[in-house]
All heavy atoms as TSV, in Angstrom:
chain	resi	resn	atom	element	x	y	z
A	1	MET	N	N	39.125	171.920	285.445
A	1	MET	CA	C	39.621	170.716	284.761
A	1	MET	C	C	41.136	170.731	284.787
A	1	MET	O	O	41.763	171.720	284.501
A	1	MET	CB	C	39.129	170.720	283.310
A	1	MET	CG	C	39.562	169.519	282.570
A	1	MET	SD	S	38.834	169.363	280.914
A	1	MET	CE	C	39.813	170.497	279.990
A	2	SER	N	N	41.648	169.644	285.249
A	2	SER	CA	C	43.145	169.515	285.280
A	2	SER	C	C	43.683	168.862	284.052
A	2	SER	O	O	43.022	168.082	283.434
A	2	SER	CB	C	43.579	168.760	286.535
A	2	SER	OG	O	43.135	167.403	286.366
A	3	MET	N	N	44.914	169.212	283.769
A	3	MET	CA	C	45.561	168.618	282.531
A	3	MET	C	C	46.049	167.196	282.922
A	3	MET	O	O	46.428	166.939	283.989
A	3	MET	CB	C	46.728	169.540	282.091
A	3	MET	CG	C	46.326	170.942	281.754
A	3	MET	SD	S	45.199	171.000	280.399
A	3	MET	CE	C	46.252	170.708	279.072
A	4	PRO	N	N	46.021	166.327	281.934
A	4	PRO	CA	C	46.424	164.941	282.149
A	4	PRO	C	C	47.954	164.776	282.179
A	4	PRO	O	O	48.490	163.638	282.250
A	4	PRO	CB	C	45.846	164.144	281.029
A	4	PRO	CG	C	45.697	165.160	279.910
A	4	PRO	CD	C	45.479	166.479	280.573
A	5	PHE	N	N	48.748	165.893	282.140
A	5	PHE	CA	C	50.129	165.834	282.161
A	5	PHE	C	C	50.705	167.120	282.780
A	5	PHE	O	O	50.054	168.098	282.896
A	5	PHE	CB	C	50.757	165.620	280.728
A	5	PHE	CG	C	50.117	166.568	279.727
A	5	PHE	CD1	C	50.415	167.915	279.656
A	5	PHE	CD2	C	49.150	166.063	278.877
A	5	PHE	CE1	C	49.855	168.729	278.672
A	5	PHE	CE2	C	48.526	166.858	277.929
A	5	PHE	CZ	C	48.848	168.179	277.802
A	6	THR	N	N	51.958	166.983	283.248
A	6	THR	CA	C	52.540	168.169	283.883
A	6	THR	C	C	53.214	169.037	282.794
A	6	THR	O	O	53.407	168.621	281.692
A	6	THR	CB	C	53.617	167.699	284.931
A	6	THR	OG1	O	54.698	167.110	284.214
A	6	THR	CG2	C	53.029	166.817	285.946
A	7	VAL	N	N	53.642	170.207	283.199
A	7	VAL	CA	C	54.279	171.127	282.318
A	7	VAL	C	C	55.625	170.479	281.826
A	7	VAL	O	O	55.994	170.524	280.643
A	7	VAL	CB	C	54.560	172.492	282.947
A	7	VAL	CG1	C	55.446	173.370	282.101
A	7	VAL	CG2	C	53.213	173.179	283.227
A	8	ASP	N	N	56.370	169.899	282.760
A	8	ASP	CA	C	57.606	169.210	282.398
A	8	ASP	C	C	57.372	168.078	281.421
A	8	ASP	O	O	58.191	167.942	280.436
A	8	ASP	CB	C	58.337	168.664	283.667
A	8	ASP	CG	C	58.820	169.813	284.569
A	8	ASP	OD1	O	59.133	170.856	284.056
A	8	ASP	OD2	O	59.039	169.521	285.762
A	9	GLN	N	N	56.365	167.290	281.568
A	9	GLN	CA	C	56.072	166.241	280.603
A	9	GLN	C	C	55.724	166.869	279.267
A	9	GLN	O	O	56.165	166.317	278.189
A	9	GLN	CB	C	54.882	165.369	281.040
A	9	GLN	CG	C	55.183	164.517	282.282
A	9	GLN	CD	C	54.007	163.851	282.851
A	9	GLN	OE1	O	52.920	164.415	282.888
A	9	GLN	NE2	N	54.203	162.636	283.379
A	10	PHE	N	N	54.998	167.890	279.211
A	10	PHE	CA	C	54.606	168.495	277.970
A	10	PHE	C	C	55.819	169.088	277.247
A	10	PHE	O	O	55.982	168.869	276.030
A	10	PHE	CB	C	53.596	169.649	278.227
A	10	PHE	CG	C	52.965	170.258	277.044
A	10	PHE	CD1	C	52.205	169.542	276.170
A	10	PHE	CD2	C	53.256	171.546	276.748
A	10	PHE	CE1	C	51.653	170.057	275.063
A	10	PHE	CE2	C	52.616	172.187	275.618
A	10	PHE	CZ	C	51.860	171.416	274.754
A	11	LEU	N	N	56.735	169.755	277.990
A	11	LEU	CA	C	57.918	170.261	277.365
A	11	LEU	C	C	58.865	169.178	276.916
A	11	LEU	O	O	59.585	169.267	275.933
A	11	LEU	CB	C	58.619	171.213	278.324
A	11	LEU	CG	C	57.847	172.530	278.630
A	11	LEU	CD1	C	58.557	173.326	279.681
A	11	LEU	CD2	C	57.515	173.295	277.371
A	12	HIS	N	N	58.801	168.034	277.653
A	12	HIS	CA	C	59.696	166.870	277.289
A	12	HIS	C	C	59.209	166.340	275.890
A	12	HIS	O	O	60.067	165.879	275.114
A	12	HIS	CB	C	59.613	165.813	278.308
A	12	HIS	CG	C	60.422	164.589	278.045
A	12	HIS	ND1	N	61.801	164.579	277.998
A	12	HIS	CD2	C	60.005	163.330	277.668
A	12	HIS	CE1	C	62.168	163.391	277.642
A	12	HIS	NE2	N	61.112	162.654	277.432
A	13	VAL	N	N	57.967	166.344	275.657
A	13	VAL	CA	C	57.401	165.897	274.340
A	13	VAL	C	C	57.985	166.776	273.220
A	13	VAL	O	O	58.418	166.279	272.183
A	13	VAL	CB	C	55.874	165.899	274.365
A	13	VAL	CG1	C	55.336	165.703	272.943
A	13	VAL	CG2	C	55.329	164.899	275.241
A	14	PHE	N	N	58.029	168.115	273.413
A	14	PHE	CA	C	58.607	169.008	272.425
A	14	PHE	C	C	60.063	168.707	272.210
A	14	PHE	O	O	60.543	168.642	271.088
A	14	PHE	CB	C	58.432	170.445	272.862
A	14	PHE	CG	C	57.085	170.983	272.602
A	14	PHE	CD1	C	56.408	171.608	273.590
A	14	PHE	CD2	C	56.356	170.848	271.374
A	14	PHE	CE1	C	55.112	172.175	273.458
A	14	PHE	CE2	C	55.127	171.394	271.214
A	14	PHE	CZ	C	54.518	172.031	272.234
A	15	ALA	N	N	60.838	168.476	273.285
A	15	ALA	CA	C	62.221	168.201	273.180
A	15	ALA	C	C	62.470	166.893	272.430
A	15	ALA	O	O	63.321	166.818	271.542
A	15	ALA	CB	C	62.882	168.182	274.558
A	16	THR	N	N	61.666	165.894	272.773
A	16	THR	CA	C	61.808	164.551	272.092
A	16	THR	C	C	61.461	164.664	270.596
A	16	THR	O	O	62.174	164.126	269.809
A	16	THR	CB	C	60.929	163.547	272.798
A	16	THR	OG1	O	61.241	163.434	274.175
A	16	THR	CG2	C	61.110	162.160	272.163
A	17	TYR	N	N	60.390	165.401	270.288
A	17	TYR	CA	C	60.032	165.567	268.956
A	17	TYR	C	C	61.160	166.299	268.107
A	17	TYR	O	O	61.497	165.877	267.052
A	17	TYR	CB	C	58.766	166.372	268.833
A	17	TYR	CG	C	58.363	166.781	267.414
A	17	TYR	CD1	C	57.864	165.948	266.453
A	17	TYR	CD2	C	58.588	168.150	267.063
A	17	TYR	CE1	C	57.571	166.393	265.169
A	17	TYR	CE2	C	58.334	168.602	265.741
A	17	TYR	CZ	C	57.806	167.686	264.825
A	17	TYR	OH	O	57.512	168.098	263.571
A	18	ASN	N	N	61.644	167.425	268.656
A	18	ASN	CA	C	62.650	168.196	267.995
A	18	ASN	C	C	63.872	167.431	267.793
A	18	ASN	O	O	64.535	167.497	266.702
A	18	ASN	CB	C	62.927	169.484	268.759
A	18	ASN	CG	C	61.831	170.518	268.714
A	18	ASN	OD1	O	61.099	170.564	267.688
A	18	ASN	ND2	N	61.647	171.345	269.738
A	19	ASN	N	N	64.323	166.631	268.750
A	19	ASN	CA	C	65.525	165.806	268.553
A	19	ASN	C	C	65.246	164.678	267.589
A	19	ASN	O	O	66.183	164.319	266.864
A	19	ASN	CB	C	65.983	165.190	269.948
A	19	ASN	CG	C	66.526	166.214	270.842
A	19	ASN	OD1	O	67.110	167.236	270.365
A	19	ASN	ND2	N	66.358	166.042	272.173
A	20	GLY	N	N	64.060	164.095	267.574
A	20	GLY	CA	C	63.748	163.016	266.664
A	20	GLY	C	C	63.599	163.367	265.212
A	20	GLY	O	O	63.941	162.525	264.372
A	21	VAL	N	N	63.165	164.560	264.921
A	21	VAL	CA	C	63.005	164.951	263.512
A	21	VAL	C	C	63.990	166.042	263.095
A	21	VAL	O	O	63.771	166.735	262.056
A	21	VAL	CB	C	61.543	165.380	263.265
A	21	VAL	CG1	C	60.585	164.353	263.467
A	21	VAL	CG2	C	61.166	166.669	264.041
A	22	TRP	N	N	65.081	166.204	263.810
A	22	TRP	CA	C	66.026	167.321	263.556
A	22	TRP	C	C	66.364	167.538	262.134
A	22	TRP	O	O	66.170	168.594	261.574
A	22	TRP	CB	C	67.260	167.209	264.404
A	22	TRP	CG	C	68.335	167.996	263.847
A	22	TRP	CD1	C	69.586	167.520	263.499
A	22	TRP	CD2	C	68.353	169.380	263.535
A	22	TRP	NE1	N	70.338	168.597	262.988
A	22	TRP	CE2	C	69.629	169.713	263.002
A	22	TRP	CE3	C	67.455	170.433	263.670
A	22	TRP	CZ2	C	69.973	170.987	262.637
A	22	TRP	CZ3	C	67.811	171.677	263.305
A	22	TRP	CH2	C	69.014	171.990	262.750
A	23	PRO	N	N	66.923	166.582	261.318
A	23	PRO	CA	C	67.275	166.968	259.994
A	23	PRO	C	C	66.107	167.383	259.110
A	23	PRO	O	O	66.225	168.208	258.224
A	23	PRO	CB	C	67.957	165.785	259.422
A	23	PRO	CG	C	68.058	164.793	260.512
A	23	PRO	CD	C	67.240	165.244	261.610
A	24	THR	N	N	64.954	166.818	259.362
A	24	THR	CA	C	63.759	167.107	258.551
A	24	THR	C	C	63.273	168.502	258.873
A	24	THR	O	O	62.646	169.079	258.007
A	24	THR	CB	C	62.685	166.040	258.929
A	24	THR	OG1	O	63.271	164.738	258.732
A	24	THR	CG2	C	61.507	166.148	257.947
A	25	GLN	N	N	63.526	169.048	260.031
A	25	GLN	CA	C	62.984	170.349	260.392
A	25	GLN	C	C	63.466	171.408	259.414
A	25	GLN	O	O	62.778	172.369	259.090
A	25	GLN	CB	C	63.496	170.702	261.782
A	25	GLN	CG	C	62.570	170.133	262.875
A	25	GLN	CD	C	63.052	170.490	264.234
A	25	GLN	OE1	O	64.164	170.944	264.441
A	25	GLN	NE2	N	62.144	170.336	265.173
A	26	VAL	N	N	64.759	171.303	258.981
A	26	VAL	CA	C	65.260	172.245	257.979
A	26	VAL	C	C	64.399	172.268	256.702
A	26	VAL	O	O	64.019	173.284	256.205
A	26	VAL	CB	C	66.770	171.897	257.662
A	26	VAL	CG1	C	67.224	172.834	256.554
A	26	VAL	CG2	C	67.578	171.993	258.897
A	27	LEU	N	N	64.091	171.102	256.217
A	27	LEU	CA	C	63.198	171.028	255.064
A	27	LEU	C	C	61.802	171.496	255.249
A	27	LEU	O	O	61.231	172.220	254.424
A	27	LEU	CB	C	63.172	169.553	254.524
A	27	LEU	CG	C	64.498	168.948	254.113
A	27	LEU	CD1	C	64.273	167.444	253.785
A	27	LEU	CD2	C	65.010	169.689	252.884
A	28	LEU	N	N	61.275	171.258	256.408
A	28	LEU	CA	C	59.952	171.780	256.806
A	28	LEU	C	C	59.905	173.295	256.893
A	28	LEU	O	O	59.023	173.940	256.408
A	28	LEU	CB	C	59.502	171.127	258.061
A	28	LEU	CG	C	59.236	169.603	258.042
A	28	LEU	CD1	C	58.927	169.150	259.487
A	28	LEU	CD2	C	58.149	169.267	257.089
A	29	ILE	N	N	60.998	173.871	257.410
A	29	ILE	CA	C	61.093	175.303	257.533
A	29	ILE	C	C	61.208	175.908	256.161
A	29	ILE	O	O	60.609	176.932	255.818
A	29	ILE	CB	C	62.233	175.743	258.454
A	29	ILE	CG1	C	61.933	175.349	259.885
A	29	ILE	CG2	C	62.520	177.241	258.336
A	29	ILE	CD1	C	63.067	175.525	260.821
A	30	LEU	N	N	62.008	175.318	255.284
A	30	LEU	CA	C	62.157	175.804	253.910
A	30	LEU	C	C	60.874	175.679	253.151
A	30	LEU	O	O	60.481	176.632	252.388
A	30	LEU	CB	C	63.229	175.033	253.189
A	30	LEU	CG	C	64.711	175.314	253.648
A	30	LEU	CD1	C	65.687	174.381	252.894
A	30	LEU	CD2	C	65.047	176.757	253.465
A	31	LEU	N	N	60.111	174.676	253.340
A	31	LEU	CA	C	58.778	174.484	252.733
A	31	LEU	C	C	57.821	175.585	253.213
A	31	LEU	O	O	57.122	176.141	252.372
A	31	LEU	CB	C	58.204	173.104	252.984
A	31	LEU	CG	C	56.926	172.713	252.280
A	31	LEU	CD1	C	57.051	172.775	250.781
A	31	LEU	CD2	C	56.504	171.321	252.715
A	32	ALA	N	N	57.837	175.863	254.471
A	32	ALA	CA	C	57.038	176.940	255.044
A	32	ALA	C	C	57.401	178.276	254.435
A	32	ALA	O	O	56.533	179.048	254.180
A	32	ALA	CB	C	57.114	176.901	256.549
A	33	LEU	N	N	58.680	178.540	254.375
A	33	LEU	CA	C	59.120	179.788	253.790
A	33	LEU	C	C	58.705	179.966	252.335
A	33	LEU	O	O	58.341	181.026	251.863
A	33	LEU	CB	C	60.637	180.001	253.965
A	33	LEU	CG	C	61.070	180.201	255.423
A	33	LEU	CD1	C	62.617	180.217	255.490
A	33	LEU	CD2	C	60.517	181.488	255.980
A	34	LEU	N	N	58.799	178.839	251.680
A	34	LEU	CA	C	58.375	178.811	250.186
A	34	LEU	C	C	56.914	179.080	250.104
A	34	LEU	O	O	56.491	179.889	249.222
A	34	LEU	CB	C	58.690	177.461	249.576
A	34	LEU	CG	C	58.585	177.314	248.107
A	34	LEU	CD1	C	59.540	178.307	247.404
A	34	LEU	CD2	C	58.870	175.912	247.653
A	35	ALA	N	N	56.069	178.594	250.987
A	35	ALA	CA	C	54.674	178.852	250.958
A	35	ALA	C	C	54.440	180.332	251.311
A	35	ALA	O	O	53.529	180.901	250.678
A	35	ALA	CB	C	53.987	177.940	252.022
A	36	VAL	N	N	55.156	180.869	252.234
A	36	VAL	CA	C	55.017	182.326	252.527
A	36	VAL	C	C	55.367	183.164	251.321
A	36	VAL	O	O	54.683	184.111	250.952
A	36	VAL	CB	C	55.820	182.698	253.720
A	36	VAL	CG1	C	55.851	184.241	253.889
A	36	VAL	CG2	C	55.305	182.088	254.970
A	37	TYR	N	N	56.422	182.813	250.641
A	37	TYR	CA	C	56.796	183.473	249.421
A	37	TYR	C	C	55.725	183.431	248.324
A	37	TYR	O	O	55.384	184.394	247.725
A	37	TYR	CB	C	58.091	182.856	248.809
A	37	TYR	CG	C	58.436	183.320	247.454
A	37	TYR	CD1	C	58.973	184.581	247.204
A	37	TYR	CD2	C	58.240	182.492	246.315
A	37	TYR	CE1	C	59.246	184.996	245.944
A	37	TYR	CE2	C	58.487	182.969	245.053
A	37	TYR	CZ	C	59.003	184.169	244.843
A	37	TYR	OH	O	59.257	184.616	243.591
A	38	PHE	N	N	55.101	182.232	248.212
A	38	PHE	CA	C	54.098	182.059	247.196
A	38	PHE	C	C	52.734	182.772	247.526
A	38	PHE	O	O	51.912	182.990	246.680
A	38	PHE	CB	C	53.786	180.595	246.884
A	38	PHE	CG	C	54.757	180.008	245.909
A	38	PHE	CD1	C	55.565	179.011	246.185
A	38	PHE	CD2	C	54.769	180.487	244.594
A	38	PHE	CE1	C	56.482	178.471	245.333
A	38	PHE	CE2	C	55.656	180.038	243.679
A	38	PHE	CZ	C	56.486	178.944	243.985
A	39	THR	N	N	52.605	183.157	248.776
A	39	THR	CA	C	51.470	183.980	249.095
A	39	THR	C	C	51.508	185.393	248.391
A	39	THR	O	O	50.482	185.897	248.066
A	39	THR	CB	C	51.308	184.246	250.633
A	39	THR	OG1	O	52.450	184.962	251.054
A	39	THR	CG2	C	51.080	183.000	251.389
A	40	MET	N	N	52.677	185.817	248.045
A	40	MET	CA	C	52.868	187.087	247.291
A	40	MET	C	C	52.558	186.826	245.843
A	40	MET	O	O	52.169	187.769	245.100
A	40	MET	CB	C	54.326	187.589	247.420
A	40	MET	CG	C	54.794	187.708	248.832
A	40	MET	SD	S	53.801	188.857	249.803
A	40	MET	CE	C	54.615	188.671	251.339
A	41	LYS	N	N	52.770	185.557	245.338
A	41	LYS	CA	C	52.587	185.281	243.913
A	41	LYS	C	C	51.162	184.761	243.594
A	41	LYS	O	O	50.798	184.635	242.485
A	41	LYS	CB	C	53.598	184.221	243.473
A	41	LYS	CG	C	55.003	184.626	243.638
A	41	LYS	CD	C	55.357	185.783	242.766
A	41	LYS	CE	C	56.791	186.216	242.890
A	41	LYS	NZ	N	57.142	187.320	242.157
A	42	ASN	N	N	50.408	184.359	244.677
A	42	ASN	CA	C	49.060	184.015	244.624
A	42	ASN	C	C	48.747	182.602	243.973
A	42	ASN	O	O	47.687	182.446	243.396
A	42	ASN	CB	C	48.249	185.069	243.857
A	42	ASN	CG	C	46.748	185.096	244.237
A	42	ASN	OD1	O	46.401	184.506	245.248
A	42	ASN	ND2	N	45.996	185.849	243.428
A	43	PRO	N	N	49.588	181.579	244.101
A	43	PRO	CA	C	49.168	180.282	243.649
A	43	PRO	C	C	48.529	179.476	244.851
A	43	PRO	O	O	49.168	178.845	245.630
A	43	PRO	CB	C	50.421	179.594	243.236
A	43	PRO	CG	C	51.525	180.243	244.090
A	43	PRO	CD	C	50.978	181.647	244.395
A	44	HIS	N	N	47.255	179.643	244.921
A	44	HIS	CA	C	46.459	179.054	246.048
A	44	HIS	C	C	46.615	177.564	246.121
A	44	HIS	O	O	46.593	176.973	247.223
A	44	HIS	CB	C	45.037	179.385	245.996
A	44	HIS	CG	C	44.783	180.932	246.040
A	44	HIS	ND1	N	44.928	181.632	247.167
A	44	HIS	CD2	C	44.444	181.804	245.033
A	44	HIS	CE1	C	44.720	182.940	246.966
A	44	HIS	NE2	N	44.402	183.025	245.637
A	45	ARG	N	N	46.770	176.852	245.048
A	45	ARG	CA	C	46.852	175.357	245.091
A	45	ARG	C	C	48.083	174.931	245.807
A	45	ARG	O	O	48.058	174.006	246.628
A	45	ARG	CB	C	46.802	174.864	243.621
A	45	ARG	CG	C	46.720	173.349	243.562
A	45	ARG	CD	C	46.589	172.980	242.087
A	45	ARG	NE	N	46.245	171.587	241.921
A	45	ARG	CZ	C	44.966	171.127	241.945
A	45	ARG	NH1	N	44.001	171.964	242.175
A	45	ARG	NH2	N	44.764	169.891	241.751
A	46	PHE	N	N	49.211	175.561	245.520
A	46	PHE	CA	C	50.462	175.205	246.214
A	46	PHE	C	C	50.386	175.416	247.726
A	46	PHE	O	O	50.758	174.591	248.513
A	46	PHE	CB	C	51.625	175.973	245.630
A	46	PHE	CG	C	52.910	175.633	246.310
A	46	PHE	CD1	C	53.624	174.460	246.095
A	46	PHE	CD2	C	53.462	176.542	247.229
A	46	PHE	CE1	C	54.808	174.163	246.771
A	46	PHE	CE2	C	54.658	176.247	247.887
A	46	PHE	CZ	C	55.267	175.030	247.658
A	47	ILE	N	N	49.851	176.572	248.136
A	47	ILE	CA	C	49.728	176.870	249.519
A	47	ILE	C	C	48.799	175.907	250.224
A	47	ILE	O	O	49.100	175.408	251.283
A	47	ILE	CB	C	49.274	178.339	249.724
A	47	ILE	CG1	C	50.308	179.310	249.132
A	47	ILE	CG2	C	48.921	178.650	251.157
A	47	ILE	CD1	C	49.836	180.686	248.984
A	48	ALA	N	N	47.704	175.527	249.570
A	48	ALA	CA	C	46.715	174.575	250.144
A	48	ALA	C	C	47.424	173.264	250.296
A	48	ALA	O	O	47.210	172.517	251.298
A	48	ALA	CB	C	45.521	174.478	249.227
A	49	LEU	N	N	48.208	172.806	249.318
A	49	LEU	CA	C	48.941	171.518	249.428
A	49	LEU	C	C	49.924	171.543	250.604
A	49	LEU	O	O	50.080	170.562	251.308
A	49	LEU	CB	C	49.624	171.198	248.128
A	49	LEU	CG	C	48.663	170.735	247.041
A	49	LEU	CD1	C	49.498	170.636	245.686
A	49	LEU	CD2	C	48.035	169.523	247.320
A	50	VAL	N	N	50.666	172.644	250.721
A	50	VAL	CA	C	51.634	172.786	251.814
A	50	VAL	C	C	50.939	172.689	253.187
A	50	VAL	O	O	51.354	171.967	254.107
A	50	VAL	CB	C	52.449	174.038	251.662
A	50	VAL	CG1	C	53.260	174.295	252.950
A	50	VAL	CG2	C	53.364	173.987	250.487
A	51	LEU	N	N	49.833	173.429	253.322
A	51	LEU	CA	C	49.050	173.394	254.597
A	51	LEU	C	C	48.507	172.014	254.836
A	51	LEU	O	O	48.528	171.562	256.037
A	51	LEU	CB	C	47.993	174.437	254.537
A	51	LEU	CG	C	48.472	175.942	254.592
A	51	LEU	CD1	C	47.257	176.862	254.439
A	51	LEU	CD2	C	49.198	176.244	255.834
A	52	ALA	N	N	47.999	171.365	253.816
A	52	ALA	CA	C	47.481	170.004	254.022
A	52	ALA	C	C	48.630	169.081	254.441
A	52	ALA	O	O	48.404	168.228	255.363
A	52	ALA	CB	C	46.837	169.496	252.717
A	53	PHE	N	N	49.731	169.257	253.837
A	53	PHE	CA	C	50.928	168.376	254.214
A	53	PHE	C	C	51.290	168.574	255.701
A	53	PHE	O	O	51.533	167.629	256.386
A	53	PHE	CB	C	52.103	168.661	253.333
A	53	PHE	CG	C	53.374	167.988	253.774
A	53	PHE	CD1	C	53.552	166.648	253.598
A	53	PHE	CD2	C	54.364	168.739	254.461
A	53	PHE	CE1	C	54.752	165.988	254.092
A	53	PHE	CE2	C	55.521	168.141	254.879
A	53	PHE	CZ	C	55.727	166.770	254.713
A	54	PHE	N	N	51.304	169.899	256.137
A	54	PHE	CA	C	51.673	170.147	257.461
A	54	PHE	C	C	50.636	169.588	258.485
A	54	PHE	O	O	50.951	169.101	259.518
A	54	PHE	CB	C	51.882	171.642	257.686
A	54	PHE	CG	C	53.173	172.185	257.202
A	54	PHE	CD1	C	53.326	173.414	256.667
A	54	PHE	CD2	C	54.303	171.427	257.339
A	54	PHE	CE1	C	54.520	173.902	256.143
A	54	PHE	CE2	C	55.559	171.860	256.906
A	54	PHE	CZ	C	55.655	173.132	256.306
A	55	TRP	N	N	49.338	169.663	258.162
A	55	TRP	CA	C	48.328	169.061	258.952
A	55	TRP	C	C	48.537	167.551	259.105
A	55	TRP	O	O	48.370	167.026	260.199
A	55	TRP	CB	C	46.886	169.357	258.421
A	55	TRP	CG	C	46.356	170.688	258.858
A	55	TRP	CD1	C	46.285	171.841	258.094
A	55	TRP	CD2	C	45.851	170.995	260.142
A	55	TRP	NE1	N	45.763	172.821	258.911
A	55	TRP	CE2	C	45.436	172.332	260.112
A	55	TRP	CE3	C	45.688	170.293	261.362
A	55	TRP	CZ2	C	44.884	172.969	261.200
A	55	TRP	CZ3	C	45.109	170.907	262.385
A	55	TRP	CH2	C	44.774	172.253	262.373
A	56	ILE	N	N	48.833	166.896	258.006
A	56	ILE	CA	C	49.053	165.466	257.993
A	56	ILE	C	C	50.301	165.169	258.866
A	56	ILE	O	O	50.365	164.173	259.601
A	56	ILE	CB	C	49.140	164.876	256.601
A	56	ILE	CG1	C	47.746	164.959	255.940
A	56	ILE	CG2	C	49.669	163.485	256.571
A	56	ILE	CD1	C	47.782	164.758	254.430
A	57	TRP	N	N	51.386	165.997	258.625
A	57	TRP	CA	C	52.625	165.780	259.344
A	57	TRP	C	C	52.373	165.895	260.853
A	57	TRP	O	O	52.819	165.022	261.629
A	57	TRP	CB	C	53.643	166.792	258.866
A	57	TRP	CG	C	54.914	166.739	259.627
A	57	TRP	CD1	C	55.255	167.393	260.783
A	57	TRP	CD2	C	56.079	165.877	259.353
A	57	TRP	NE1	N	56.540	167.096	261.187
A	57	TRP	CE2	C	57.049	166.125	260.337
A	57	TRP	CE3	C	56.355	165.014	258.294
A	57	TRP	CZ2	C	58.269	165.484	260.297
A	57	TRP	CZ3	C	57.505	164.354	258.334
A	57	TRP	CH2	C	58.500	164.608	259.342
A	58	ILE	N	N	51.672	166.887	261.278
A	58	ILE	CA	C	51.433	167.115	262.690
A	58	ILE	C	C	50.605	165.953	263.253
A	58	ILE	O	O	50.845	165.437	264.291
A	58	ILE	CB	C	50.778	168.492	262.968
A	58	ILE	CG1	C	51.760	169.576	262.676
A	58	ILE	CG2	C	50.226	168.545	264.364
A	58	ILE	CD1	C	53.009	169.583	263.599
A	59	GLY	N	N	49.593	165.613	262.518
A	59	GLY	CA	C	48.697	164.456	262.972
A	59	GLY	C	C	49.472	163.124	263.013
A	59	GLY	O	O	49.318	162.399	264.028
A	60	ALA	N	N	50.195	162.806	262.006
A	60	ALA	CA	C	50.858	161.508	261.922
A	60	ALA	C	C	52.134	161.495	262.794
A	60	ALA	O	O	52.326	160.581	263.556
A	60	ALA	CB	C	51.176	161.164	260.515
A	61	VAL	N	N	52.977	162.404	262.504
A	61	VAL	CA	C	54.326	162.340	263.212
A	61	VAL	C	C	54.287	162.873	264.616
A	61	VAL	O	O	54.667	162.109	265.569
A	61	VAL	CB	C	55.333	163.106	262.359
A	61	VAL	CG1	C	56.688	163.187	263.093
A	61	VAL	CG2	C	55.488	162.599	261.024
A	62	TYR	N	N	53.763	164.064	264.826
A	62	TYR	CA	C	53.800	164.624	266.199
A	62	TYR	C	C	52.846	163.908	267.143
A	62	TYR	O	O	53.215	163.422	268.179
A	62	TYR	CB	C	53.543	166.128	266.223
A	62	TYR	CG	C	53.514	166.763	267.550
A	62	TYR	CD1	C	54.657	166.925	268.310
A	62	TYR	CD2	C	52.317	167.093	268.102
A	62	TYR	CE1	C	54.678	167.459	269.508
A	62	TYR	CE2	C	52.277	167.645	269.417
A	62	TYR	CZ	C	53.428	167.802	270.116
A	62	TYR	OH	O	53.379	168.320	271.373
A	63	HIS	N	N	51.596	163.890	266.769
A	63	HIS	CA	C	50.653	163.310	267.677
A	63	HIS	C	C	50.661	161.812	267.793
A	63	HIS	O	O	50.651	161.312	268.955
A	63	HIS	CB	C	49.218	163.713	267.242
A	63	HIS	CG	C	48.866	165.139	267.550
A	63	HIS	ND1	N	47.816	165.790	267.116
A	63	HIS	CD2	C	49.524	166.058	268.311
A	63	HIS	CE1	C	47.722	167.028	267.596
A	63	HIS	NE2	N	48.794	167.198	268.328
A	64	LEU	N	N	50.774	161.103	266.775
A	64	LEU	CA	C	50.780	159.644	266.827
A	64	LEU	C	C	52.140	159.077	267.365
A	64	LEU	O	O	52.144	158.107	268.101
A	64	LEU	CB	C	50.474	158.945	265.490
A	64	LEU	CG	C	49.026	159.154	265.026
A	64	LEU	CD1	C	48.865	158.486	263.690
A	64	LEU	CD2	C	48.008	158.597	266.017
A	65	MET	N	N	53.216	159.678	266.967
A	65	MET	CA	C	54.563	159.127	267.326
A	65	MET	C	C	55.109	159.647	268.646
A	65	MET	O	O	55.895	159.035	269.321
A	65	MET	CB	C	55.532	159.273	266.173
A	65	MET	CG	C	55.188	158.502	264.967
A	65	MET	SD	S	56.272	158.815	263.582
A	65	MET	CE	C	57.783	158.034	264.230
A	66	TYR	N	N	54.756	160.909	268.967
A	66	TYR	CA	C	55.359	161.532	270.141
A	66	TYR	C	C	54.372	161.931	271.241
A	66	TYR	O	O	54.611	161.690	272.413
A	66	TYR	CB	C	56.131	162.792	269.688
A	66	TYR	CG	C	57.343	162.484	268.905
A	66	TYR	CD1	C	57.270	162.478	267.471
A	66	TYR	CD2	C	58.545	162.122	269.492
A	66	TYR	CE1	C	58.422	162.185	266.748
A	66	TYR	CE2	C	59.685	161.786	268.796
A	66	TYR	CZ	C	59.611	161.825	267.407
A	66	TYR	OH	O	60.679	161.488	266.663
A	67	PHE	N	N	53.252	162.538	270.895
A	67	PHE	CA	C	52.372	163.052	271.931
A	67	PHE	C	C	51.606	161.989	272.582
A	67	PHE	O	O	51.234	162.082	273.760
A	67	PHE	CB	C	51.417	164.152	271.299
A	67	PHE	CG	C	50.699	164.928	272.277
A	67	PHE	CD1	C	51.367	165.880	273.053
A	67	PHE	CD2	C	49.345	164.759	272.531
A	67	PHE	CE1	C	50.729	166.638	274.012
A	67	PHE	CE2	C	48.713	165.497	273.463
A	67	PHE	CZ	C	49.390	166.428	274.205
A	68	THR	N	N	51.298	160.833	271.931
A	68	THR	CA	C	50.496	159.752	272.539
A	68	THR	C	C	51.258	159.067	273.700
A	68	THR	O	O	50.619	158.485	274.519
A	68	THR	CB	C	50.062	158.765	271.531
A	68	THR	OG1	O	51.195	158.285	270.800
A	68	THR	CG2	C	49.042	159.371	270.511
A	69	THR	N	N	52.550	159.105	273.702
A	69	THR	CA	C	53.354	158.456	274.760
A	69	THR	C	C	53.163	159.251	275.986
A	69	THR	O	O	53.342	158.754	277.064
A	69	THR	CB	C	54.787	158.371	274.366
A	69	THR	OG1	O	55.356	159.634	274.145
A	69	THR	CG2	C	55.016	157.490	273.149
């Protein structure tokens, strides 16, 4: 089975996404680090909410806005 895009096209999507959401990436990284910190404290609800947010973010922002092109 062949891929519907080339390696260059795939890497271009990453570059476009990273440039498009640049200031927000700092907040996303801080949120991820906060979730990792809370794994030590054991508040499962917060970690579940962070993971749900990231799934929605990837689905809505990355896939719908960048990957579909």
